[in-house]
C-alpha positions in Angstrom: 0.0 0.0 0.0 1.1 3.6 -0.5 -0.1 7.0 0.7 -3.1 8.3 -1.2 -2.0 11.9 -1.8 -0.3 14.0 -4.4 2.8 16.1 -3.6 0.9 19.3 -2.7 -1.5 17.4 -0.4 1.2 15.9 1.8 1.4 17.2 5.4 4.0 19.9 5.7 6.2 17.9 8.0 6.9 15.2 5.4 7.3 17.5 2.3 10.6 18.6 1.0 12.0 21.6 2.7 12.7 24.7 0.5 16.3 23.8 -0.2 15.5 20.2 -1.2 12.7 21.3 -3.4 14.9 23.8 -5.1 17.6 21.3 -5.7 15.2 18.6 -6.9 13.6 20.8 -9.5 16.9 22.3 -10.6 18.5 18.8 -11.1 15.7 17.7 -13.3 15.9 20.8 -15.4 19.7 21.2 -15.5 20.4 17.8 -17.0 18.5 18.5 -20.2 20.5 21.7 -20.7 23.6 19.6 -20.5 22.6 16.9 -22.9 23.8 17.6 -26.4 21.0 15.7 -28.0 18.6 18.5 -27.2 20.4 20.5 -29.9 19.8 17.8 -32.5 16.8 17.0 -34.7 15.2 13.6 -35.3 14.6 12.5 -31.7 12.4 9.6 -32.8 15.0 8.3 -35.3 17.2 5.3 -34.7 20.9 5.8 -34.1 23.1 4.9 -37.1 26.0 3.3 -35.2 26.9 2.2 -31.7 29.5 5.0 -31.5 26.8 7.6 -32.1 25.5 7.2 -28.6 28.5 9.3 -27.4 26.8 12.3 -29.0 24.3 12.5 -26.2 26.6 13.1 -23.3 27.6 16.8 -23.5 29.6 17.5 -20.4 28.0 14.9 -18.2 30.7 12.3 -18.7 33.6 14.3 -17.4 35.7 12.5 -14.7 33.4 9.4 -14.6 36.0 6.6 -14.8 33.4 3.8 -14.3 31.3 5.0 -17.2 34.4 5.5 -19.4 35.3 1.8 -18.7 31.8 0.8 -19.5 31.9 2.6 -22.9 35.2 1.0 -23.7 34.3 -2.6 -22.7 30.5 -2.8 -22.6 30.3 -5.6 -25.2 33.0 -7.8 -23.6 31.7 -10.8 -21.7 33.6 -10.1 -18.5 31.9 -6.6 -18.3 28.5 -8.1 -18.9 29.1 -10.7 -16.1 30.7 -8.2 -13.7 27.5 -6.2 -13.5 25.6 -9.1 -12.0 27.9 -8.7 -9.1 28.5 -5.0 -8.7 26.2 -3.2 -11.1 22.9 -1.6 -10.5 21.0 -4.8 -9.8 23.4 -7.1 -7.9 20.6 -9.2 -6.4 19.5 -11.4 -9.4 22.4 -13.8 -9.6 22.4 -17.0 -7.7 24.5 -20.2 -7.6 23.1 -22.9 -9.8 23.6 -26.5 -8.7 21.0 -28.0 -11.1 19.8 -26.6 -14.4 16.0 -26.0 -14.6 14.1 -28.1 -17.1 13.0 -25.0 -18.9 16.7 -24.2 -19.7 18.1 -27.3 -21.5 21.7 -26.3 -21.8 24.0 -29.2 -22.7 27.7 -29.7 -22.2 28.2 -29.8 -25.9 26.8 -26.3 -26.2 29.2 -24.7 -23.6 32.2 -26.9 -23.5 34.3 -24.3 -25.3 33.6 -21.9 -22.4 34.6 -24.3 -19.6 38.3 -23.7 -19.2 39.1 -26.1 -16.4 38.6 -29.2 -18.6 35.6 -30.3 -16.6 32.1 -31.2 -17.8 29.2 -28.9 -17.3 27.8 -31.3 -14.7 31.1 -31.3 -12.8 31.2 -27.5 -12.9 27.7 -27.4 -11.5 28.7 -29.7 -8.7 31.8 -27.6 -8.0 29.7 -24.5 -7.6 31.2 -22.6 -10.6 27.9 -22.1 -12.4 25.5 -19.3 -11.7 22.1 -18.2 -13.1 20.1 -15.1 -13.6 16.4 -15.9 -14.2 13.9 -13.2 -15.1 10.8 -15.4 -14.6 9.3 -12.6 -12.7 8.7 -10.9 -16.2 6.7 -13.9 -17.5 3.3 -12.8 -18.9 4.0 -9.2 -18.0 2.7 -7.2 -21.0 4.9 -4.8 -23.0 3.9 -1.2 -23.2 3.2 -1.1 -26.9 3.9 -2.7 -30.3 7.1 -0.7 -30.4 8.2 -1.6 -26.9 9.0 -5.3 -26.3 9.6 -7.3 -23.2 10.7 -10.9 -22.6 11.7 -13.1 -19.6 15.2 -14.4 -20.3 17.4 -16.9 -18.5 21.2 -16.4 -18.4 23.8 -19.0 -17.4 27.1 -17.7 -16.1 30.5 -19.4 -15.4 33.1 -18.4 -12.9 36.3 -19.1 -14.6 39.8 -19.6 -13.1 40.4 -15.9 -13.2 37.4 -15.4 -11.0 35.6 -13.6 -13.8 31.8 -14.2 -14.1 31.2 -14.9 -17.8 27.9 -15.5 -19.7 27.9 -18.9 -21.4 24.2 -19.4 -22.5 21.1 -17.2 -22.9 17.5 -18.2 -23.6 15.2 -15.3 -24.3 12.1 -16.8 -22.9 10.8 -19.2 -20.2 9.7 -21.8 -22.8 12.4 -23.7 -24.6 11.9 -24.9 -28.2 12.6 -24.3 -31.8 11.4 -20.7 -31.6 13.4 -19.9 -28.5 17.0 -20.9 -29.3 19.8 -20.9 -26.7 22.3 -18.2 -27.7 26.0 -19.0 -27.1 29.3 -17.1 -27.2 30.2 -19.2 -30.1 27.4 -17.8 -32.2 28.1 -14.9 -34.6 28.9 -11.6 -33.0 25.6 -9.9 -33.6 23.5 -12.8 -32.4 25.4 -12.9 -29.1 25.5 -9.1 -28.8 21.8 -8.8 -29.2 21.1 -11.7 -26.8 23.1 -9.9 -24.1 21.3 -6.7 -24.8 18.0 -8.4 -24.3 19.1 -9.7 -20.9 20.3 -6.3 -19.8 17.1 -4.7 -21.0 15.0 -7.1 -18.9 17.4 -6.4 -16.0 16.8 -2.7 -16.4 13.1 -3.0 -16.1 13.3 -5.4 -13.1 15.8 -3.2 -11.4 13.8 0.0 -11.8 10.4 -1.4 -10.8 11.3 -4.2 -8.3 14.8 -4.0 -6.9 14.8 -0.2 -6.7 11.1 1.1 -6.5 9.4 -1.7 -4.7 12.1 -3.1 -2.4 13.6 0.3 -1.3 11.3 3.2 -2.0 7.9 1.6 -1.3 9.1 -0.5 1.5 10.7 2.4 3.3 7.4 4.3 2.9 5.5 1.3 4.5 7.8 1.4 7.5 7.5 5.2 7.7 3.7 5.2 7.6 3.5 2.5 10.3 5.9 4.6 12.4 3.8 7.7 12.2 0.6 5.8 13.0 1.8 3.6 15.8 4.8 5.2 17.5 4.6 8.4 19.6 7.2 11.0 19.0 8.8 10.3 22.4 9.3 6.6 21.7 13.0 5.7 21.3 12.4 3.7 18.1 10.6 6.7 16.6 13.7 8.8 17.4 16.0 6.1 16.0 14.1 5.8 12.7 13.3 9.5 12.0 16.6 10.3 10.2 16.0 7.2 8.0 12.6 8.3 6.7 13.6 11.9 5.9 11.9 13.0 2.6 10.8 9.4 1.7 7.1 10.0 1.4 7.8 13.2 -0.5 10.2 11.6 -3.0 7.7 8.8 -3.6 4.9 11.2 -4.2 7.1 13.0 -6.8 8.0 9.7 -8.3 4.3 8.7 -8.7 3.6 11.9 -10.5 6.8 12.3 -12.7 8.3 8.8 -13.0 5.9 5.9 -12.8 2.6 7.6 -13.8 0.9 6.6 -17.0 2.8 9.3 -18.9 5.8 9.4 -16.5 9.5 8.9 -17.5 9.7 5.2 -16.7 6.6 4.6 -18.7 8.0 6.5 -21.6 11.5 4.9 -21.7 10.8 1.4 -20.4 9.1 -1.7 -21.8 6.3 -2.0 -19.3 2.9 -0.3 -19.4 0.9 0.8 -16.3 -1.0 -2.5 -16.3 2.3 -4.3 -16.8 3.8 -2.5 -13.8 0.9 -3.7 -11.7 1.4 -7.3 -12.9 5.1 -7.1 -12.2 4.5 -5.8 -8.7 2.1 -8.7 -8.0 4.7 -11.2 -9.2 7.3 -9.6 -7.0 5.1 -9.5 -3.9 4.6 -13.3 -4.2 8.3 -13.9 -3.5 9.0 -10.9 -1.2 9.6 -12.1 2.4 10.9 -10.4 5.5 13.9 -12.7 5.6 14.8 -11.7 2.0 15.3 -8.2 3.4 17.8 -9.5 5.9 21.1 -9.0 4.0 23.0 -12.0 5.3 20.0 -14.2 4.7 19.6 -13.1 1.1 23.3 -13.6 0.4 23.1 -17.1 1.8 19.8 -18.0 0.1 21.4 -17.2 -3.3 24.5 -19.2 -2.5 26.7 -16.1 -2.9 28.8 -16.3 0.3 32.1 -17.3 -1.3 32.1 -15.6 -4.8 35.2 -13.6 -5.4 35.0 -9.9 -6.3 31.4 -9.5 -5.0 32.0 -6.1 -3.5 28.2 -5.5 -3.0 28.2 -8.5 -0.6 31.5 -7.6 1.1 30.6 -4.0 1.7 27.0 -4.7 2.5 28.0 -7.2 5.2 30.2 -4.7 6.9 27.4 -2.1 6.8 24.8 -4.6 8.0 27.0 -5.6 11.0 27.7 -1.9 11.9 24.0 -1.0 11.8 23.1 -4.2 13.7 25.6 -3.4 16.5 24.5 0.2 16.8 20.8 -0.8 16.9 21.6 -3.5 19.5 23.3 -0.9 21.7 20.3 1.4 21.5 17.8 -1.3 22.1 19.6 -2.5 25.3 19.5 1.0 26.7 15.7 1.0 26.6 14.8 -2.7 26.9 16.4 -4.6 29.7 14.6 -7.9 28.9 12.6 -9.7 26.2 9.5 -9.2 28.3 9.8 -5.4 28.0 9.7 -5.8 24.2 6.6 -8.0 24.5 4.8 -5.5 26.7 5.6 -2.5 24.4 2.2 -2.0 22.8 3.5 0.7 20.4 6.3 -1.6 19.0 3.9 -4.5 18.6 1.3 -2.4 16.8 4.1 -0.9 14.6 5.2 -4.4 13.4 1.6 -5.5 13.0 0.8 -2.4 10.9 3.6 -3.1 8.5 2.5 -6.7 8.0 -1.3 -6.3 7.9 -1.6 -3.0 6.1 1.6 -2.0 4.3 2.3 -5.6 3.2 -1.4 -6.5 2.6 -1.6 -9.0 5.5 1.5 -10.9 4.4 2.3 -14.1 6.3 6.0 -13.7 5.5 6.3 -10.6 7.7 6.2 -10.8 11.5 3.1 -9.5 13.2 4.7 -9.4 16.6 8.2 -9.5 18.2 9.1 -11.7 21.1 12.6 -10.7 22.0 15.2 -7.9 22.0 17.1 -9.9 19.3 14.1 -9.9 17.0 13.6 -6.2 17.6 17.2 -5.5 16.8 17.0 -7.5 13.5 13.8 -5.8 12.5 15.1 -2.3 13.0 18.3 -3.2 11.3 16.2 -4.3 8.3 14.4 -0.9 8.3 17.6 1.2 8.5 19.6 -0.9 6.1 16.8 -0.9 3.5 16.3 2.8 3.7 20.0 3.7 3.6 22.5 1.1 2.3 20.3 -1.0 0.1 18.9 2.0 -1.6 22.3 3.5 -2.1 23.6 0.2 -3.6 20.8 0.1 -6.2 20.4 3.8 -7.0 23.6 5.6 -7.2 25.2 3.5 -9.9 22.6 4.2 -12.4 24.4 6.9 -14.4 27.6 4.7 -14.4 25.9 1.6 -15.8 22.8 3.0 -17.7 24.5 6.1 -19.1 25.9 4.1 -22.0 22.6 3.0 -23.6 23.8 -0.1 -25.5 25.0 -1.5 -22.2 21.5 -1.6 -20.6 18.8 -0.6 -23.1 15.7 0.6 -21.3 13.5 -1.0 -24.0 13.8 -2.9 -27.2 11.9 -1.7 -30.3 12.0 -5.0 -32.1 10.8 -8.4 -30.8 13.4 -10.9 -29.6 15.0 -13.1 -32.4 13.4 -16.5 -32.8 16.2 -17.9 -35.0 19.9 -17.5 -35.2 21.9 -16.0 -38.0 19.4 -13.4 -39.0 20.7 -10.4 -37.1 23.0 -7.6 -38.4 24.1 -4.3 -36.9 21.2 -2.5 -38.6 18.7 -4.7 -36.9 20.4 -4.1 -33.6 20.4 -0.3 -34.0 16.7 -0.5 -34.9 16.1 -2.5 -31.7 17.8 -0.1 -29.4 16.1 3.0 -27.9 15.7 5.9 -30.3 17.4 9.3 -29.8 14.5 10.8 -27.8 14.2 7.8 -25.5 18.0 7.7 -25.0 17.9 11.4 -24.0 15.2 10.8 -21.4 17.0 7.8 -20.0 20.3 9.6 -19.6 18.7 12.7 -18.1 16.7 10.7 -15.6 19.6 8.5 -14.4 21.9 11.5 -14.1 19.3 13.4 -12.0 18.5 10.3 -9.8 22.2 9.8 -8.9 22.7 13.3 -7.5 22.8 14.0 -3.8 21.8 17.3 -2.2 24.4 19.7 -1.0 23.4 19.2 2.7 22.8 15.5 2.4 22.7 13.6 5.7 24.8 10.5 5.4 24.7 7.3 7.4 25.6 7.7 11.0 24.9 11.5 11.1 22.1 12.5 13.4 22.3 16.3 13.2 18.8 16.9 14.7 19.5 14.6 17.6 16.1 13.2 18.2 17.3 11.5 21.3 16.4 13.8 24.1 15.3 13.1 27.6 11.7 12.8 28.8 9.3 15.4 27.4 8.6 17.4 30.6 12.2 17.3 31.7 13.2 18.3 28.1 10.9 21.2 28.2 12.3 22.4 31.5 15.9 22.0 30.2 15.0 23.8 27.0 13.6 26.7 29.0 16.8 26.9 31.0 18.9 26.5 27.9 17.1 29.5 26.3 17.8 31.6 29.4 21.5 30.5 29.3 21.6 31.5 25.6 20.2 34.9 26.5 22.6 35.6 29.4 25.6 33.4 29.0 25.9 32.6 25.3 25.0 29.6 23.2 25.6 26.0 24.3 25.9 23.0 21.9 22.7 21.1 21.1 24.4 17.9 22.1 24.6 19.1 25.7 21.1 17.9 26.5 21.1 14.5 24.7 20.8 11.2 26.4 24.4 10.2 27.1 24.2 6.4 26.4 22.7 7.0 23.0 25.2 9.7 22.3 28.0 7.1 23.1 26.3 4.5 20.8 26.2 7.0 17.9 29.8 7.9 18.4 30.8 4.2 18.3 28.6 3.7 15.2 30.3 6.6 13.4 33.7 5.3 14.4 32.9 1.9 13.0 31.5 3.4 9.8 34.7 5.4 9.3 36.7 2.1 9.6 34.5 0.6 6.9 35.0 3.7 4.7 38.8 3.4 5.1 38.7 -0.3 4.2 36.7 0.3 1.0 38.9 3.3 0.0 42.0 1.2 0.4 40.6 -1.7 -1.6 39.3 0.6 -4.4 42.9 2.0 -4.9 43.8 -1.4 -6.3 40.8 -1.7 -8.6 40.3 -0.5 -12.2 36.5 -0.5 -11.6 36.0 1.0 -8.2 33.0 0.1 -6.1 31.9 2.9 -3.8 28.1 2.8 -3.7 28.3 1.2 -0.2 31.0 3.4 1.2 29.4 4.9 4.3 30.4 8.4 3.4 28.3 8.1 0.3 25.2 6.4 1.8 22.4 8.9 2.5 20.5 8.1 5.7 17.2 7.8 3.9 15.5 7.2 0.5 15.4 10.8 -0.5 16.2 10.7 -4.3 
């Protein structure tokens, strides 16, 4: 469920402040002044050649080393596979121990890709085969006759250089003569187009499920339940407030400008309004509370030991830091499991999320029995609103800025036979000039942070104050002191144990930042989306 209000109808306390509103509107307008394509004619025309996509950038590409690497190597198999680990949508890949019946890949098909001299079955058993299955897109209607959608399956192989390489692609969920399995050994244009189809499907799943549903809309569900069930003096309300800043407002803006019937995502993607609803329903069938627990998700996908999976490595450090901080705060206010059980506000908060926000989902807890459960639950809320959103949002310009790397839509239907594709067919399949402009402008704007962004671990408003009456008295005294003796720091009247927990949290986050910075110095493709100094506290863009 989501709030039933447009941007102007929102309560003042959840709207953008003047500075945020000004920056949001300026970012959306400024980008199209930068894009060179606005100075060109023929926006509905196809591009003539892959290299022509560079004409769109204007000055936006300056000093973006990740995007420069993408432009250079986007069509190489290693770059395609790398993105399943550390691109915009690093949650689709999972270890494959047994091939699904719907994907009849044989050893003979892929033996040229298996460099260890083992059979496909042996590589499966050794844990070197991975799969990305877009079954969630099955039966989701495309937006029009010119915007096509399919539900591919992609098999990947971890070679002896620890590269994740694609070795087989089927562009539907139904095998057969009209749905061939494309291979690296096919001609260059067949294989190029097959990879483009996978990335186009990935773009649509990422935008509407991984990004919109599982960060933006989930964060809103938690925020609404918080306002309805927790009083402003409740410690959990104070803990969560920095992590819901501007979330309802940005979602209201998104419903009007991005995912409405004539919004940007509808214009550039492959899915209509009805298709979005179907996709969301498909996603909700598999969305569980445990899937939001970062370590549980990594384990469920069999991704614990994959090399170069920086999303996992950094995410685990952030999850542990948040969990330790939340545990410290919870222990301050709850000295036993029984206190958690007797906290009516907490129990109603959790119940509200499951019964109303998640439509009475059986996979979300409706009550909490222990401090440990409370700590995990609050860790999920904070991690989802901060780290997970950062991981799936702020790489969009890096990976989607080069349109052939992740086409937002495909204008021709998927090939049903091999050997019938040339470069002209590919260019006519890719987004046209106007669509490319809209994609680039949108992902550039959505990866900006505001000048006064509040990053993870920063609590400038210091919601943690002492009991209301005592606070009022101290505030009165504080005002008198300001008048007669000068100003005192706002931190002076905060609860000392929480203050200490926040300080420890910030110290741990700085350690994580240093670890990531040191590692990135050794990498050609840096991964910084989960560096704490780049993770906003909340879903605010």
